[in-house]
C-alpha positions as CSV (number, residue, x, y, z in Angstrom):
1,M,38.2,-90.6,76.8
2,S,41.3,-88.3,77.3
3,A,42.3,-87.8,81.0
4,P,41.3,-85.6,82.7
5,L,43.5,-81.7,83.0
6,F,44.2,-80.4,86.8
7,L,46.1,-77.5,87.2
8,V,48.7,-76.9,89.7
9,D,51.1,-74.1,91.0
10,A,53.8,-76.5,89.4
11,L,54.8,-79.3,88.5
12,P,56.0,-82.3,91.1
13,T,59.5,-82.8,90.9
14,G,59.0,-86.5,92.5
15,D,57.0,-89.5,91.6
16,R,54.5,-89.1,94.3
17,F,52.3,-85.8,94.9
18,T,49.0,-85.2,96.4
19,L,46.5,-83.1,95.0
20,E,45.0,-81.1,97.3
21,G,42.7,-77.6,97.5
22,P,39.8,-77.0,95.2
23,E,41.3,-79.0,92.4
24,G,42.0,-82.4,94.6
25,H,38.1,-82.1,95.9
26,H,36.8,-81.6,92.1
27,A,39.0,-84.7,91.6
28,A,38.3,-86.7,94.4
29,A,34.6,-85.8,95.4
30,V,32.8,-84.0,91.9
31,Q,34.7,-86.3,89.2
32,R,34.9,-89.5,91.7
33,L,38.5,-90.7,90.4
34,R,39.1,-94.6,91.4
35,V,42.7,-95.6,92.2
36,G,43.9,-96.7,88.6
37,E,42.3,-93.9,87.0
38,R,44.8,-91.4,84.9
39,L,45.0,-87.6,85.3
40,V,47.2,-85.1,84.3
41,L,48.6,-82.7,86.0
42,A,49.5,-78.8,84.5
43,D,51.0,-75.8,85.6
44,G,49.0,-73.5,82.6
45,R,52.4,-72.5,81.0
46,G,53.0,-75.1,79.5
47,G,54.1,-78.0,81.5
48,S,52.3,-81.5,82.3
49,A,53.0,-85.0,83.5
50,A,50.7,-88.1,83.1
51,A,49.7,-89.5,86.8
52,E,48.1,-92.3,87.9
53,V,45.8,-92.4,90.6
54,T,47.1,-94.4,93.8
55,A,44.8,-93.5,96.5
56,V,41.4,-91.4,97.2
57,G,40.5,-89.2,99.9
58,R,37.2,-87.2,101.4
59,S,39.5,-83.4,99.8
60,G,42.0,-84.9,97.7
61,L,44.5,-87.8,96.0
62,D,47.5,-88.7,96.2
63,V,49.3,-90.3,92.6
64,R,51.9,-91.2,91.0
65,V,54.1,-88.2,88.9
66,G,54.9,-90.2,85.2
67,A,56.5,-88.7,81.9
68,R,56.7,-84.7,82.1
69,S,56.6,-82.5,78.3
70,Q,57.1,-79.0,78.2
71,A,55.1,-77.7,75.6
72,P,56.2,-74.5,73.6
73,A,54.5,-71.0,74.0
74,P,52.3,-70.1,70.7
75,D,53.8,-68.2,67.8
76,P,52.0,-66.7,66.5
77,R,49.9,-65.1,69.7
78,L,46.3,-65.1,69.1
79,V,44.8,-61.8,71.2
80,V,41.1,-61.0,70.8
81,V,40.4,-57.3,72.3
82,Q,36.6,-58.2,73.7
83,G,34.1,-55.5,73.5
84,I,32.7,-55.5,77.4
85,A,29.3,-57.1,77.1
86,K,26.1,-57.4,79.3
87,G,25.1,-59.9,81.3
88,D,27.1,-63.2,80.8
89,R,27.6,-62.2,77.2
90,G,31.2,-61.5,77.8
91,E,31.9,-64.9,80.1
92,L,30.5,-66.9,77.2
93,A,32.4,-65.2,74.8
94,V,35.7,-66.1,77.0
95,Q,34.6,-70.0,77.5
96,A,34.0,-70.4,74.3
97,M,37.3,-68.5,73.3
98,T,39.2,-70.2,75.4
99,E,38.5,-73.5,74.0
100,V,39.2,-73.0,71.0
101,G,42.5,-71.8,71.5
102,V,43.0,-67.8,72.2
103,D,46.3,-66.9,73.7
104,E,45.1,-63.5,75.4
105,I,42.1,-61.5,76.1
106,V,41.8,-58.1,76.1
107,P,38.5,-56.7,77.9
108,W,37.9,-53.0,76.2
109,A,35.5,-50.7,78.2
110,A,34.4,-49.6,74.2
111,A,32.0,-46.1,73.2
112,R,28.8,-48.9,73.4
113,A,29.1,-51.0,75.8
114,V,26.1,-51.3,77.7
115,A,28.3,-52.8,80.8
116,Q,31.1,-50.8,82.5
117,W,33.3,-51.7,84.6
118,R,34.2,-49.5,87.5
119,G,36.3,-49.8,90.6
120,E,35.7,-52.8,92.6
121,R,32.9,-54.0,90.6
122,G,35.2,-54.6,87.3
123,D,38.2,-56.2,89.5
124,K,34.9,-58.5,90.2
125,A,34.3,-58.8,86.4
126,R,37.9,-59.2,85.2
127,G,37.7,-62.1,88.5
128,K,34.8,-64.5,86.6
129,W,36.6,-64.1,82.9
130,V,39.6,-65.2,84.7
131,S,38.0,-67.9,86.4
132,T,35.9,-69.1,83.5
133,A,39.2,-69.0,81.5
134,R,40.4,-71.7,83.9
135,E,38.2,-73.9,83.7
136,A,37.8,-73.9,80.1
137,A,41.3,-73.9,79.6
138,K,40.4,-77.4,81.7
139,Q,37.8,-78.4,79.6
140,A,40.1,-78.3,76.8
141,R,43.2,-80.3,78.1
142,R,45.4,-76.6,77.6
143,A,48.5,-76.5,79.0
144,W,48.9,-72.8,78.3
145,L,46.5,-71.0,80.6
146,P,45.2,-67.9,78.0
147,V,46.2,-64.6,79.8
148,I,43.0,-61.5,80.8
149,A,45.1,-58.2,80.6
150,G,45.8,-56.9,83.9
151,D,43.4,-54.0,83.8
152,P,39.3,-54.3,84.4
153,D,39.3,-52.4,81.0
154,C,41.4,-51.3,78.5
155,S,40.8,-47.3,76.8
156,T,40.6,-47.1,73.4
157,K,43.4,-45.6,73.3
158,R,45.4,-48.3,74.5
159,V,43.6,-50.6,72.6
160,A,44.9,-48.4,69.7
161,A,48.6,-48.7,71.3
162,R,48.6,-53.0,71.4
163,I,47.6,-52.8,67.6
164,G,50.9,-50.3,66.9
165,G,52.8,-53.3,68.6
166,A,51.1,-55.8,67.2
167,A,52.8,-58.1,64.0
168,A,49.1,-58.1,62.6
169,A,46.0,-56.6,63.7
170,F,42.5,-56.6,62.6
171,V,38.9,-55.6,63.8
172,L,36.0,-57.5,62.8
173,H,33.4,-55.3,61.1
174,E,30.2,-55.5,59.2
175,E,31.3,-53.4,56.4
176,A,34.5,-54.3,55.9
177,T,34.9,-55.6,52.3
178,D,38.3,-57.6,53.1
179,R,37.8,-61.1,53.9
180,L,39.5,-62.5,57.4
181,S,40.1,-65.4,55.2
182,A,42.4,-64.3,52.7
183,V,43.7,-61.6,54.3
184,D,47.9,-62.2,54.9
185,L,49.5,-63.6,58.1
186,P,52.5,-62.7,59.7
187,A,54.8,-66.3,60.5
188,S,55.3,-64.8,64.0
189,G,54.3,-62.0,67.2
190,D,50.6,-60.8,67.9
191,I,47.9,-61.7,66.3
192,L,45.3,-59.2,67.0
193,L,41.7,-59.1,66.3
194,V,39.1,-56.1,67.9
195,V,35.8,-57.7,68.8
196,G,32.9,-54.9,69.4
197,P,30.1,-54.9,71.9
198,E,26.8,-55.3,71.3
199,G,26.2,-52.2,70.1
200,G,29.2,-52.5,68.0
201,I,32.2,-49.9,66.7
202,T,31.9,-46.8,66.3
203,D,33.3,-44.4,63.2
204,A,35.9,-42.8,66.0
205,E,37.2,-46.3,67.2
206,L,36.9,-47.8,63.8
207,G,39.2,-45.0,62.7
208,A,41.2,-44.9,65.6
209,F,42.2,-48.6,65.1
210,V,42.7,-48.3,61.1
211,S,45.1,-44.7,62.0
212,A,47.5,-47.5,64.6
213,G,47.6,-50.1,62.0
214,A,44.8,-52.4,61.7
215,A,42.7,-53.5,58.9
216,A,39.0,-54.1,58.9
217,V,37.9,-57.2,57.7
218,R,34.7,-59.1,57.9
219,L,34.0,-62.9,58.3
220,G,30.8,-63.7,55.8
221,G,27.6,-62.2,54.9
222,E,26.3,-62.4,58.1
223,V,26.6,-60.1,61.5
224,L,27.5,-62.1,64.7
225,R,26.6,-61.7,67.9
226,T,29.7,-60.1,70.6
227,S,29.7,-63.7,72.5
228,T,30.2,-65.5,68.9
229,A,32.2,-63.1,66.5
230,G,35.8,-64.0,68.3
231,V,35.4,-67.4,68.7
232,A,34.6,-67.7,64.5
233,A,37.6,-65.8,64.1
234,L,40.2,-67.7,65.9
235,S,38.8,-71.1,64.4
236,A,39.4,-69.5,61.1
237,L,42.6,-68.3,61.6
238,S,43.6,-71.4,63.8
239,V,42.9,-73.3,60.2
240,R,44.9,-71.0,58.5
241,L,47.9,-71.1,61.1
242,G,48.0,-75.0,60.8
243,R,46.8,-75.2,64.7
244,W,43.9,-76.8,63.1
């Protein structure tokens, strides 16, 4: 089993470090790491350091820091505009997409979205997505944390603006004839995928996105849930881009 990963604000500069706070508690009390066991410290911005436990306390542990490394920023970047879903389906989508390598997730207030993020509720819901992505990134041993777009939700107009600035953009749509597995992909820049909510994408939304430069594509003959469509699309792109 690979060494567990713990996130820190900044990598230690010396060869000794104390892992404290929530991460330290998780390492000592939940995962119950012991002296001599190995772990990885990561800053979520590509930096990581191998470490070995030298002492364990009630709510943290001391480590000896070894080799450091810096992973390059992903390029092309995989960006998913995710229609806001009801219940925990949005969080399920965020978790799975993080595990398979998404680089940014944009919450989208689609016309047919059942759940609405407004005010304090929107801030809380976005916070859950951030927390979910953080924990999933640790599970996947990712050096780079995915970005959750800053706004609690993003309008169709703003999604269209993101499409206009992307190197390539694709809308997952069940009536499309072109397949994602066959479209041309750029060598650099943002590759943006739009995933609709449970009720799907309206004709007006599709028209706005196509006018902004996106192409409608399908994955296959099946119609996937909003919580799985992005994961499947990212998997297909990861193979084509050589990430997998």
